[in-house]
C-alpha positions as CSV (number, residue, x, y, z in Angstrom):
1,M,-13.8,-30.6,33.6
2,P,-11.6,-27.7,32.8
3,R,-12.0,-26.2,29.4
4,R,-9.6,-27.4,26.7
5,D,-10.6,-24.9,24.1
6,S,-9.2,-21.5,24.8
7,E,-11.4,-18.6,26.1
8,L,-10.5,-15.1,25.6
9,R,-10.6,-13.0,28.8
10,F,-9.7,-9.6,30.0
11,R,-8.0,-8.1,33.0
12,T,-7.0,-4.6,33.8
13,V,-3.4,-4.2,34.9
14,H,-1.9,-0.7,35.6
15,G,-4.9,0.8,34.0
16,Y,-4.5,-0.9,30.6
17,R,-6.9,-3.8,29.5
18,R,-4.9,-7.0,28.8
19,A,-6.3,-9.8,26.8
20,F,-5.3,-13.4,27.2
21,R,-6.5,-16.8,26.3
22,V,-6.8,-19.4,29.0
23,A,-7.7,-23.2,29.1
24,G,-7.1,-26.3,31.1
25,A,-5.8,-26.8,34.6
26,G,-2.6,-28.0,36.2
27,P,0.9,-26.8,36.1
28,A,1.1,-23.6,34.2
29,V,2.5,-23.1,30.7
30,V,2.5,-19.4,29.5
31,L,2.7,-19.0,25.5
32,V,4.2,-15.7,24.4
33,H,3.6,-14.6,20.7
34,G,6.0,-12.7,18.5
35,I,5.9,-9.1,17.1
36,G,2.8,-8.1,15.4
37,D,1.1,-11.4,16.2
38,S,-1.4,-12.2,19.1
39,S,-2.3,-15.2,21.2
40,A,-4.3,-16.6,18.4
41,T,-1.1,-17.8,17.0
42,W,-1.3,-20.6,19.5
43,E,-4.8,-21.9,18.9
44,A,-3.8,-24.9,17.1
45,V,-1.8,-26.2,20.1
46,I,-3.7,-25.0,23.1
47,P,-6.4,-27.7,23.3
48,A,-3.9,-30.5,23.4
49,L,-1.6,-28.7,25.9
50,A,-4.7,-27.9,28.1
51,R,-5.3,-31.6,28.6
52,R,-2.9,-31.6,31.6
53,H,-1.8,-28.0,31.9
54,L,-3.1,-24.7,32.7
55,V,-2.4,-22.7,29.5
56,I,-2.2,-19.0,29.5
57,A,-1.5,-17.1,26.2
58,P,-1.4,-13.3,26.7
59,D,-1.9,-10.6,23.8
60,L,1.1,-8.4,24.7
61,L,0.5,-4.8,25.1
62,G,0.1,-3.1,21.8
63,H,-1.0,-6.5,20.2
64,G,-4.2,-8.5,19.5
65,D,-7.1,-7.3,21.7
66,S,-4.9,-5.8,24.4
67,D,-4.8,-1.9,24.7
68,K,-2.4,-0.1,22.6
69,P,-1.2,3.0,24.5
70,R,1.8,5.3,23.9
71,A,3.9,3.3,26.4
72,D,7.1,1.3,27.0
73,Y,7.4,-1.5,24.5
74,S,10.8,-2.8,25.4
75,V,11.5,-6.6,26.0
76,A,12.1,-5.8,29.8
77,A,8.7,-4.0,30.0
78,Y,6.9,-7.0,28.3
79,A,8.6,-9.4,30.9
80,N,7.2,-7.2,33.5
81,G,3.8,-7.3,31.9
82,V,3.8,-11.1,31.9
83,R,4.8,-11.1,35.6
84,D,2.1,-8.7,36.5
85,L,-0.6,-10.7,34.5
86,L,0.4,-13.8,36.2
87,G,0.3,-12.0,39.5
88,V,-3.2,-10.9,39.0
89,L,-4.3,-14.5,37.9
90,G,-2.6,-16.0,41.1
91,V,0.0,-18.0,39.1
92,P,3.2,-18.1,41.1
93,R,5.4,-20.1,38.7
94,A,5.2,-21.3,35.1
95,T,7.0,-22.8,32.1
96,L,7.5,-20.0,29.5
97,V,7.2,-20.7,25.9
98,G,8.2,-17.9,23.5
99,H,8.1,-17.4,19.7
100,S,10.3,-14.9,18.0
101,L,10.0,-11.6,20.0
102,G,8.1,-13.6,22.6
103,G,11.1,-15.9,23.1
104,G,13.1,-12.8,24.0
105,V,10.4,-11.9,26.5
106,A,10.5,-15.4,28.0
107,M,14.3,-15.2,28.2
108,Q,14.1,-11.8,29.8
109,F,11.4,-13.1,32.2
110,A,13.6,-16.0,33.3
111,Y,16.6,-13.4,33.8
112,Q,14.5,-11.1,35.9
113,Y,12.4,-13.6,37.6
114,P,14.3,-16.9,38.0
115,D,12.3,-18.0,41.0
116,R,9.1,-17.8,38.9
117,T,10.4,-19.7,35.8
118,E,10.3,-23.5,35.8
119,R,11.5,-24.1,32.2
120,L,12.2,-22.2,29.0
121,V,11.1,-23.1,25.5
122,L,12.5,-20.7,22.8
123,V,10.9,-21.0,19.3
124,G,12.6,-19.1,16.4
125,T,13.8,-16.5,19.1
126,G,15.5,-13.2,18.5
127,G,18.4,-12.1,20.4
128,A,21.1,-14.5,19.4
129,G,22.7,-12.5,16.6
130,P,22.2,-9.3,14.6
131,E,20.9,-10.9,11.3
132,V,17.1,-10.6,10.7
133,T,14.8,-10.5,7.7
134,P,15.3,-7.3,5.6
135,L,11.5,-6.8,5.8
136,L,11.8,-6.0,9.6
137,R,14.8,-4.0,9.0
138,A,13.0,-1.9,6.5
139,A,10.1,-1.5,8.7
140,S,12.3,0.2,11.3
141,L,13.2,3.0,8.9
142,P,11.6,6.5,8.8
143,G,8.6,6.4,6.6
144,A,7.5,2.9,7.7
145,R,4.2,4.2,9.1
146,A,3.2,5.6,5.8
147,L,4.2,2.3,4.0
148,L,2.3,0.3,6.6
149,A,-0.8,2.5,6.1
150,A,-0.6,2.2,2.4
151,S,-0.4,-1.6,2.7
152,Q,-4.0,-1.6,3.9
153,V,-5.3,0.2,0.7
154,P,-6.7,-2.6,-1.6
155,P,-4.6,-2.0,-4.7
156,L,-1.1,-2.2,-2.8
157,R,-2.7,-5.0,-0.5
158,W,-3.3,-7.1,-3.6
159,Q,0.2,-6.4,-4.9
160,V,1.7,-7.5,-1.5
161,G,-0.5,-10.7,-1.8
162,W,0.6,-11.4,-5.3
163,A,4.4,-10.9,-4.3
164,A,3.7,-13.4,-1.3
165,D,2.2,-15.9,-3.6
166,A,5.1,-15.6,-6.0
167,L,7.6,-16.3,-3.2
168,R,5.5,-19.4,-2.2
169,L,5.4,-20.7,-5.9
170,L,9.1,-20.2,-6.2
171,G,9.7,-22.4,-3.2
172,T,11.7,-19.6,-1.2
173,D,12.2,-19.8,2.5
174,L,10.2,-16.6,3.0
175,G,7.5,-18.0,0.9
176,R,6.9,-20.8,3.4
177,D,5.8,-18.2,5.9
178,A,3.9,-16.0,3.4
179,A,0.4,-16.8,4.8
180,D,1.6,-15.9,8.3
181,L,3.4,-12.8,7.2
182,L,0.4,-11.5,5.4
183,R,-1.7,-12.2,8.4
184,L,0.5,-9.9,10.5
185,V,0.2,-7.2,8.0
186,D,-3.7,-7.5,8.2
187,A,-3.4,-7.2,11.9
188,L,-2.4,-3.6,11.6
189,P,-5.6,-2.0,10.3
190,D,-5.5,1.3,12.1
191,A,-3.0,3.9,13.1
192,T,-2.9,2.9,16.8
193,S,-1.9,-0.8,16.0
194,R,0.7,0.5,13.4
195,E,2.1,2.8,16.0
196,A,2.4,0.1,18.7
197,F,4.1,-2.1,16.1
198,I,6.6,0.4,15.2
199,R,7.5,1.2,18.7
200,T,7.9,-2.5,19.5
201,L,10.0,-3.1,16.4
202,R,12.3,-0.2,17.0
203,A,13.0,-1.4,20.5
204,V,14.8,-4.5,19.0
205,V,15.7,-3.8,15.5
206,D,17.1,-1.0,13.5
207,W,18.4,-0.9,9.9
208,R,21.5,-2.9,10.7
209,G,19.5,-5.7,12.3
210,Q,18.8,-6.8,15.8
211,V,20.0,-4.4,18.5
212,V,19.3,-6.6,21.5
213,T,21.2,-9.8,22.6
214,M,20.7,-12.5,25.1
215,L,24.0,-14.1,24.6
216,D,25.7,-12.2,27.4
217,R,23.3,-13.8,29.9
218,C,22.7,-17.2,28.4
219,Y,24.9,-18.8,31.0
220,L,22.2,-17.9,33.6
221,T,20.1,-20.7,32.1
222,R,22.5,-23.3,33.6
223,G,20.2,-25.3,35.8
224,M,17.1,-24.1,33.9
225,P,15.6,-26.8,31.6
226,T,15.7,-25.2,28.2
227,L,14.4,-26.3,24.9
228,L,15.1,-24.6,21.5
229,V,12.8,-25.2,18.5
230,W,13.6,-23.9,15.1
231,G,12.5,-24.2,11.4
232,A,15.4,-25.2,9.1
233,H,14.1,-22.8,6.5
234,D,13.5,-19.8,8.8
235,A,14.1,-16.7,6.8
236,V,13.2,-14.4,9.7
237,V,15.7,-15.4,12.4
238,P,18.2,-17.9,10.8
239,L,19.0,-21.3,12.0
240,A,22.5,-20.4,12.7
241,H,21.2,-18.4,15.5
242,A,19.6,-21.6,17.1
243,R,23.1,-23.2,17.1
244,T,24.7,-20.1,18.6
245,A,22.0,-19.9,21.4
246,H,22.3,-23.8,21.9
247,A,26.1,-23.5,22.4
248,A,25.7,-20.7,24.8
249,M,23.1,-22.4,27.0
250,P,24.5,-25.1,29.1
251,G,22.3,-28.4,29.0
252,S,19.9,-26.9,26.5
253,R,18.2,-29.1,23.8
254,L,17.8,-28.1,20.1
255,E,15.0,-29.4,18.0
256,V,15.0,-28.5,14.2
257,F,11.8,-28.9,12.1
258,D,13.3,-29.7,8.7
259,D,10.2,-28.7,6.6
260,A,9.3,-25.4,8.8
261,G,10.1,-21.8,8.4
262,H,9.7,-19.2,11.2
263,F,6.4,-20.7,12.6
264,P,7.2,-24.5,13.4
265,H,4.1,-24.5,15.7
266,H,2.0,-23.9,12.7
267,S,3.8,-26.2,10.2
268,D,3.5,-29.2,12.4
269,P,1.3,-28.5,15.5
270,A,1.1,-32.2,16.6
271,R,4.7,-32.6,16.5
272,F,5.3,-29.4,18.5
273,V,2.7,-30.5,21.1
274,G,4.3,-33.9,21.4
275,L,7.8,-32.3,21.8
276,L,6.7,-29.8,24.4
277,E,4.8,-32.5,26.4
278,A,7.8,-34.8,26.3
279,F,10.0,-32.0,27.6
280,L,7.6,-31.0,30.3
281,D,7.4,-34.6,31.5
282,G,11.0,-35.4,31.1
283,T,12.4,-32.4,33.2
284,D,12.2,-31.2,36.6
285,A,11.1,-27.6,37.2
286,A,14.0,-25.3,38.1
287,R,14.2,-24.3,41.7
288,W,16.4,-21.2,42.4
289,S,17.5,-19.9,45.7
290,P,18.8,-16.4,46.2
291,E,22.3,-17.9,47.0
292,Q,22.5,-20.0,43.8
293,W,21.5,-17.0,41.7
294,R,24.0,-14.7,43.5
295,G,26.8,-17.3,43.1
296,L,26.1,-17.8,39.4
297,L,26.3,-14.0,38.8
298,R,29.5,-13.8,40.6
299,C,31.1,-16.9,39.0
300,P,29.5,-17.5,35.6
301,A,32.0,-20.2,34.5
302,A,31.2,-22.3,37.5
303,P,27.8,-24.2,37.7
304,P,25.8,-23.8,40.8
305,A,25.6,-26.8,43.1
306,G,23.3,-29.5,41.7
307,A,23.1,-27.9,38.3
308,P,23.7,-29.9,35.1
309,G,27.0,-29.8,33.3
310,S,28.0,-27.0,31.0
311,R,27.8,-28.9,27.9
312,P,24.9,-28.4,25.4
313,G,22.3,-31.0,25.2
314,P,21.3,-33.1,22.2
315,V,20.4,-31.7,18.9
316,S,17.5,-33.4,16.7
317,A,16.6,-32.6,13.2
318,T,13.8,-34.6,11.5
């Protein structure tokens, strides 16, 4: 029987050690974490998904147990890294599930490699508007390295923890994710980790907000089964971005977790898994030919032959 609990493994790709969690067997599902996070963010959902699927959750370069070199930390480079890891593992096609920055990576992967993408699931994803939490905008400013280093010193770390507790007790949206945000701060214990985090952040965010967009290419998801999952109280990437992306993605489906913030897969793992399994069972994997892709690029207003209509799919909020 295939393992349902995830196992942390390592492969060397282009000279760098890449960590990833793997479990199960069957059609491949790739889980891509957000900025500052790691594959551990998916631990609550991997065993259930692994009952009928091969689940692969990489630590992106510069994150988790993967190497943290002075390298390219752009969204496109991360998409290439996912492709190369899947190539090393002999996985030709997969459903991509991405959270936050990982959603942008999944979207970029689908854009660059449509023939290798079966479905898209975007969870609290960046790239649908400039707005983002002021915490990330501040972290992109000069001097952020020193502030992140100071946050590891016990007196300041305690103050950060007290502030997070206060936000939670006050019932703020940001307070819903206080534990997860503190976990991300604690995941930057050394200068190498902090440097990789800053490089990654500045590739997608500056003091004005998000600097990358997927909206100009959302039409390319026509014919690609796409599910958007968002928390109604997301204070990192606002719910309005979910509705914007949903409207821009023909045939997409939007699910809103009313009691969740930026981490709906943590707030209600059972519902998240059930939603994902229903989506996997209820949709056919996309199959792109070069002719379809070329036709869609040339005439973005017209759906390719056999593709679903241009209207967004259903919205659910419970």
